[in-house]
C-alpha positions as CSV (number, residue, x, y, z in Angstrom):
1,M,31.7,1.2,83.6
2,S,28.7,1.7,81.6
3,V,28.4,0.6,77.7
4,G,27.7,4.1,76.7
5,E,31.3,4.7,78.5
6,N,32.9,1.9,76.6
7,T,31.6,3.0,73.1
8,R,32.3,6.4,73.4
9,V,33.9,7.9,70.5
10,K,37.1,9.8,70.9
11,P,37.3,12.8,68.6
12,W,40.7,13.7,66.7
13,C,41.4,16.8,68.8
14,P,40.7,18.0,72.1
15,V,39.3,21.1,70.8
16,T,35.8,19.8,68.8
17,V,32.7,22.1,68.5
18,E,34.1,25.1,70.0
19,P,35.3,27.1,67.1
20,L,32.4,26.1,65.1
21,L,30.1,27.5,67.6
22,L,32.0,30.7,68.3
23,V,32.4,31.6,64.5
24,G,29.1,30.7,63.7
25,M,27.9,33.0,66.5
26,I,30.0,35.5,65.5
27,G,28.3,35.9,62.1
28,L,24.8,35.5,63.6
29,V,25.3,38.3,66.0
30,A,26.9,40.7,63.2
31,S,23.8,40.3,60.9
32,S,21.5,41.5,63.4
33,P,22.6,45.2,63.6
34,T,23.8,45.1,60.0
35,Y,20.4,44.2,58.5
36,Y,18.4,46.6,60.9
37,Q,20.4,49.6,60.3
38,Y,20.5,48.9,56.4
39,I,16.6,48.7,56.6
40,Y,16.5,51.7,58.3
41,N,18.8,53.4,56.2
42,V,17.0,52.3,53.0
43,L,13.3,53.3,54.2
44,G,15.0,56.7,55.0
45,N,16.3,57.1,51.4
46,G,19.8,57.4,53.1
47,T,18.9,60.9,54.4
48,L,18.5,60.0,57.9
49,P,20.5,62.2,60.6
50,T,23.3,60.9,62.2
51,N,25.3,61.8,65.3
52,A,27.7,63.7,63.3
53,S,24.9,65.9,61.4
54,S,23.5,69.2,62.6
55,S,19.9,67.6,61.5
56,C,20.0,65.4,64.7
57,D,18.5,68.0,66.6
58,V,14.8,67.3,67.6
59,N,12.0,69.6,66.0
60,V,8.7,67.9,65.4
61,S,7.5,70.3,63.0
62,D,10.7,69.5,60.8
63,P,9.8,67.3,57.5
64,A,13.4,65.6,58.3
65,Y,12.0,64.6,61.6
66,Q,8.6,63.3,60.2
67,R,10.4,61.1,57.7
68,Q,12.5,59.7,60.5
69,L,9.5,58.8,62.4
70,K,7.9,57.0,59.3
71,A,11.0,55.1,58.6
72,Q,11.4,54.0,62.3
73,A,7.7,52.6,62.5
74,E,8.3,51.0,59.0
75,S,11.6,49.3,60.1
76,A,9.9,48.2,63.3
77,Q,7.2,46.4,61.0
78,W,10.1,44.7,59.3
79,Q,11.4,43.7,62.4
80,L,8.4,42.0,63.2
81,Y,8.1,40.4,60.2
82,L,11.8,39.0,59.9
83,T,11.2,37.8,63.5
84,L,8.1,36.0,62.9
85,A,9.4,34.3,59.6
86,L,12.5,32.9,61.4
87,S,10.6,31.9,64.7
88,I,7.3,30.1,63.4
89,P,9.0,27.5,61.4
90,G,12.1,27.2,64.1
91,A,9.6,26.1,66.6
92,L,8.8,22.8,65.0
93,S,12.3,22.2,63.1
94,T,14.3,22.4,66.1
95,V,12.3,19.2,67.3
96,A,12.9,17.4,64.0
97,L,16.4,18.0,63.7
98,G,16.9,16.9,67.4
99,T,15.5,13.6,66.2
100,L,17.8,13.5,63.0
101,S,20.9,14.0,65.0
102,D,20.1,11.3,67.4
103,T,19.1,9.0,64.1
104,F,21.5,10.0,61.6
105,G,24.4,11.4,63.4
106,R,25.7,14.8,65.2
107,K,27.0,16.1,61.9
108,V,23.9,15.5,60.0
109,G,22.4,17.9,63.0
110,L,24.9,20.6,62.8
111,L,25.1,20.7,59.1
112,V,21.2,21.5,58.4
113,P,21.3,24.8,60.3
114,L,25.0,25.6,59.0
115,V,23.5,25.1,55.3
116,G,20.4,27.2,56.4
117,G,22.6,29.9,57.7
118,L,24.5,30.2,54.5
119,L,21.8,30.4,52.5
120,S,20.4,33.2,54.7
121,A,23.5,35.0,54.9
122,V,24.0,34.8,50.7
123,A,20.3,36.4,50.8
124,G,21.2,39.1,53.1
125,A,24.6,39.8,51.3
126,V,22.8,39.7,47.7
127,I,20.1,42.2,49.1
128,V,22.6,44.6,50.5
129,N,25.2,44.4,47.4
130,F,22.5,44.5,44.8
131,S,19.9,46.4,46.0
132,F,17.3,43.5,45.7
133,P,13.7,43.9,47.4
134,L,13.8,43.6,51.1
135,E,11.3,40.7,50.7
136,V,14.2,38.4,49.7
137,M,15.6,38.7,53.3
138,L,12.0,37.5,54.6
139,A,12.9,34.4,52.3
140,G,16.4,33.9,53.9
141,N,15.0,33.8,57.5
142,F,12.4,31.6,56.7
143,V,15.0,29.4,55.3
144,Y,17.3,29.5,58.1
145,G,14.2,29.2,60.6
146,L,13.3,26.1,58.8
147,S,16.7,24.9,59.5
148,G,16.4,25.4,63.1
149,S,18.4,28.6,63.4
150,W,21.0,29.3,66.1
151,T,19.1,26.9,68.7
152,A,19.8,23.8,66.6
153,L,23.3,24.8,66.3
154,F,23.8,25.3,69.8
155,G,21.7,22.1,70.7
156,G,24.0,20.1,68.1
157,C,27.0,21.3,69.6
158,S,25.9,20.5,73.5
159,A,24.9,16.9,72.2
160,Y,28.3,16.4,70.5
161,I,30.0,17.4,74.0
162,A,27.8,15.0,75.5
163,D,29.0,12.1,73.2
164,I,32.5,12.8,74.1
165,T,32.6,13.5,77.9
166,D,31.8,11.7,81.0
167,P,29.1,13.1,83.1
168,G,30.5,15.1,86.0
169,K,33.0,18.0,86.3
170,Q,34.5,17.2,82.9
171,R,31.1,17.6,81.2
172,T,30.1,20.8,83.2
173,F,33.2,22.4,82.0
174,R,32.9,21.8,78.4
175,V,29.7,22.8,78.3
176,A,30.5,26.1,80.4
177,L,33.2,26.9,77.9
178,L,30.2,26.5,75.0
179,E,28.1,29.1,77.0
180,S,31.3,31.3,77.5
181,G,31.7,31.2,73.8
182,V,28.2,32.6,73.1
183,G,29.1,35.4,75.2
184,I,32.4,36.1,73.6
185,S,31.2,35.7,70.3
186,S,28.3,38.5,71.1
187,L,30.9,41.2,72.2
188,V,33.3,40.4,69.2
189,G,30.4,40.6,66.7
190,E,28.5,43.4,68.2
191,I,31.9,45.5,68.7
192,G,33.4,44.6,65.4
193,T,30.6,45.0,63.5
194,G,29.8,48.5,64.6
195,Y,33.4,49.7,64.0
196,W,33.6,47.6,60.6
197,I,30.5,49.8,59.2
198,Q,31.8,53.0,60.7
199,L,35.1,52.6,59.3
200,G,33.8,51.6,55.7
201,G,31.2,54.0,55.6
202,I,27.6,53.8,54.3
203,P,26.6,51.9,52.2
204,R,30.2,50.5,51.7
205,G,30.5,49.4,55.3
206,F,27.2,47.3,55.3
207,K,28.5,45.4,52.0
208,E,31.7,44.3,53.7
209,V,30.2,43.0,56.6
210,T,27.5,40.7,54.7
211,W,30.2,39.1,53.0
212,G,32.0,38.6,56.3
213,I,28.9,37.0,57.5
214,V,29.0,35.1,54.5
215,G,32.5,34.0,55.1
216,C,31.8,33.0,58.7
217,S,29.2,30.6,57.5
218,V,31.4,28.9,55.0
219,F,34.2,28.6,57.7
220,C,31.7,26.8,59.7
221,L,30.8,24.3,57.2
222,L,33.9,23.6,55.8
223,Y,35.2,23.0,59.6
224,L,32.4,20.5,60.2
225,F,33.8,18.1,57.7
226,T,37.1,18.0,60.0
227,L,34.8,16.7,63.0
228,K,34.8,13.2,63.7
229,E,31.2,11.3,63.8
230,T,30.4,10.4,67.7
231,R,27.1,9.1,67.2
232,P,26.7,6.3,64.5
233,R,23.5,6.0,62.5
234,V,20.6,3.8,63.4
235,K,19.6,1.9,60.6
236,K,16.5,0.7,61.7
237,E,14.8,3.5,63.3
238,T,12.1,5.9,61.3
239,P,13.8,9.2,61.0
240,L,10.6,11.2,61.7
241,S,7.2,10.1,63.1
242,C,4.4,11.4,65.3
243,S,5.8,9.5,68.2
244,H,9.3,11.8,68.2
245,F,7.0,14.9,68.4
246,R,4.5,13.2,70.8
247,R,7.5,12.3,73.4
248,C,8.6,16.1,73.3
249,F,5.2,17.0,75.2
250,N,4.4,13.8,77.2
251,A,5.2,16.1,80.3
252,F,2.2,18.3,79.6
253,Y,-0.1,15.9,79.4
254,E,0.5,12.4,80.9
255,K,-1.0,11.6,84.4
256,R,2.4,10.7,85.7
257,Y,3.6,14.1,85.4
258,E,0.3,15.3,87.3
259,G,1.7,16.9,90.2
260,R,4.3,19.0,88.1
261,R,2.3,19.7,84.9
262,R,1.1,23.0,86.2
263,K,4.3,24.3,87.3
264,L,6.1,23.3,84.0
265,L,3.5,25.0,81.9
266,L,3.7,28.2,84.0
267,G,7.6,27.9,83.5
268,T,7.5,27.4,79.7
269,L,5.0,30.1,79.4
270,A,7.2,32.5,81.3
271,Y,10.3,31.7,79.7
272,L,8.9,32.3,76.4
273,L,7.5,35.4,77.4
274,V,10.9,36.5,78.7
275,I,13.0,35.3,75.9
276,G,10.6,37.0,73.4
277,S,10.5,40.2,75.3
278,A,14.3,40.3,75.4
279,I,14.8,39.7,71.6
280,T,12.1,42.0,70.4
281,T,13.4,45.0,72.9
282,S,16.8,44.1,72.0
283,N,16.2,45.0,68.2
284,L,13.8,47.8,69.0
285,I,16.6,49.5,70.9
286,I,18.7,49.7,67.7
287,L,15.7,51.7,66.1
288,Y,15.5,53.6,69.1
289,V,19.0,54.9,69.4
290,L,19.6,55.5,65.9
291,A,17.0,58.0,65.7
292,P,16.9,61.7,67.3
293,P,18.0,62.8,69.8
294,F,20.7,60.1,70.2
295,C,21.5,59.7,66.4
296,F,24.0,56.7,67.3
297,T,26.6,55.7,64.8
298,S,27.4,52.3,63.8
299,D,30.4,52.2,66.5
300,L,28.2,53.3,69.1
301,V,25.4,50.9,68.4
302,G,27.9,48.0,68.5
303,L,29.1,49.1,71.9
304,L,25.5,49.2,73.2
305,K,24.6,45.8,72.0
306,A,27.9,44.6,73.2
307,A,27.1,45.8,76.8
308,L,23.6,44.4,76.3
309,G,25.1,41.2,75.4
310,A,27.6,41.1,78.4
311,S,24.8,40.3,81.0
312,F,24.6,36.7,79.2
313,I,28.4,36.5,80.7
314,V,27.3,37.5,84.0
315,S,24.7,35.3,84.4
316,V,26.6,32.4,83.6
317,I,29.2,33.4,86.3
318,F,26.1,34.1,88.5
319,I,25.0,30.5,88.0
320,R,28.4,29.1,88.4
321,V,29.1,31.0,91.8
322,F,25.7,30.5,93.6
323,N,24.8,26.9,92.1
324,S,25.8,24.9,95.3
325,C,24.3,27.6,97.8
326,V,21.1,28.8,96.3
327,S,18.0,26.7,95.1
328,E,17.2,26.6,91.3
329,F,13.8,28.1,91.9
330,A,15.4,31.1,93.7
331,M,17.9,31.9,90.8
332,L,14.7,31.5,88.5
333,M,12.9,34.2,90.7
334,V,16.2,36.5,90.5
335,S,16.2,35.9,86.6
336,Y,12.5,36.9,86.3
337,T,12.8,39.9,88.7
338,N,15.9,41.3,86.8
339,A,14.5,40.6,83.4
340,L,11.1,42.5,84.5
341,S,12.9,45.5,86.2
342,S,15.1,45.8,83.0
343,Q,12.0,46.0,80.9
344,L,10.1,48.5,83.0
345,Q,13.1,50.6,82.8
346,N,13.3,50.4,79.2
347,N,9.6,51.6,78.8
348,L,9.8,54.0,81.1
349,D,12.5,55.6,79.2
350,F,10.6,55.3,76.1
351,L,7.5,57.1,77.5
352,C,9.5,60.0,79.0
353,R,11.3,60.5,75.7
354,R,7.7,60.1,73.9
355,F,6.2,62.8,76.1
356,S,9.1,65.1,76.7
């Protein structure tokens, strides 16, 4: 038995970070459709067509249709700004938070993204409830990205599970539970948010959901203090230095990785392109189906997003079933091919609708 196994910290309860990740991801998933529908509604001055109105018919010469096109274009621009405000600081902060987690403990690594998520949720609630400028939402996303966003939260939860489990089937099962929790939270967050907004009406539904998102963040922070620290603080190590960031990129330039450097670069680039296009397309679909000829209501938007999010659960099942009989490269190619075919189908649909 190794030293790491002898010194492994036993948690208070067998259930540890799973509820934290589940509730935190529900709040995160609920924020995306809520904020984008709110922005679309605000830019349209609350006069945009819905599925229940006769103004959903497409008439390109109608001034209402021209207002809808303008609101859709401006909403897409705001989506771009919000995504950049979240992603750019998050690209660097996630590496730093991983170092802080190893140095000061897992709870510190979880505390930072949870505090950032709470501040972002409060900013969204203030905007929706008190009609603050949309620029405040940019500040909230920037703070959340600076705190590591959901990637730091999921990474911190995975590291916590690694600290309390032994390598092998036990750890694999607990990590699979975390991944399943992300899929379940996507379904609950998307469907629940859609029906909540629909039942509450506009703008009351938006206001209620934003406070629900704040409540999810508060619960996660309170729950964090009930967890037992699994990694004692390292007193003599420097919290942050250039060497920490350099070690993360060693495989891209050191000579000992010469044979795998090109494959790693191409794989990383492909992964970034696939993830980036998937996130962007997922948000654009909301704006697309809100406009004529679809004019989706909030509950239909939630069902659509849940159907798209269900692919995550299918992918987890696919990996678990075929992991023993299919190579990792083959599964990677299947994933990329599936993502490419999905993007082609979406783009063809957009083009057909545009020129029909």
